[in-house]
N, C-alpha and C positions, 0 to 999 in steps of 0.2 A: 401228116399232121392236120392239114386242112380238111381232109375227108373224115377223119375221126371226129373232129369238132362238129362238122356238119351232121354226121350220124348221131352224135350225142344230142345235138340240138333238135334233130328230127325226132329222136326217141322221146325226149323230154316233152315235145309238143304233142306227140301221140299219147303219152301218159296223162298229160294235163287234159287233153280232150276226153279221154276215157273217164277221168275223175269227174269232169264237169257234166258229161253225158250219162253217167251212171244213175239210173233211176232208183236204185236200192237205197232206202233210207231218206231220200230227199223229201218225200211227202210227209213222212213221220216227223222229220226235223221241222218242217214248216208248221205242222199242227202243234208241235210242242212250243214253238215260238209264239203262236197265236194264243195258246192256253196261258203261257207265261205273261203275255201282255194283258190278257183279260184279268188274270189274278192280281197283277200289280195295279191296274187301273181300278179294279173293285176295291182293293185295300186302301188306296188313296181316297177314293170316293167315300168309303165307310169312315175313314179317319176324319175327313174334313166335315162331313155332314152327319156325324153321329148324333148330335143333339136334335137336329131336325127329324131324323129318322125315328129316334126314340119317341119324340113328341107325337108324330103322326101314328106310329104303331100303337102307342097308349090310347090315343083317341079312337082308333079303329077297334081295339079290344074293348074299350068301355062302351062303345055303341053296340057291339055284338052282345056283350053281357047284359046291357040294358034291354035289348030286344028279347033275350032269352029268359030274363027273370020277370 
């Protein structure tokens, strides 16, 4: 009884170690998390500062069109 419990615990530890040390997909998951964070932060920034961004963009466009005409 005790040996089977130890063997099961040992096998569970080996499986957990293999899952944690498995390099397949870990880097892709990390990059997906980074992209998700950038998209969320960008969306919040655009929502909070939409008026300021629009004002700055319109002034840039008017200066460019003033220089071209």
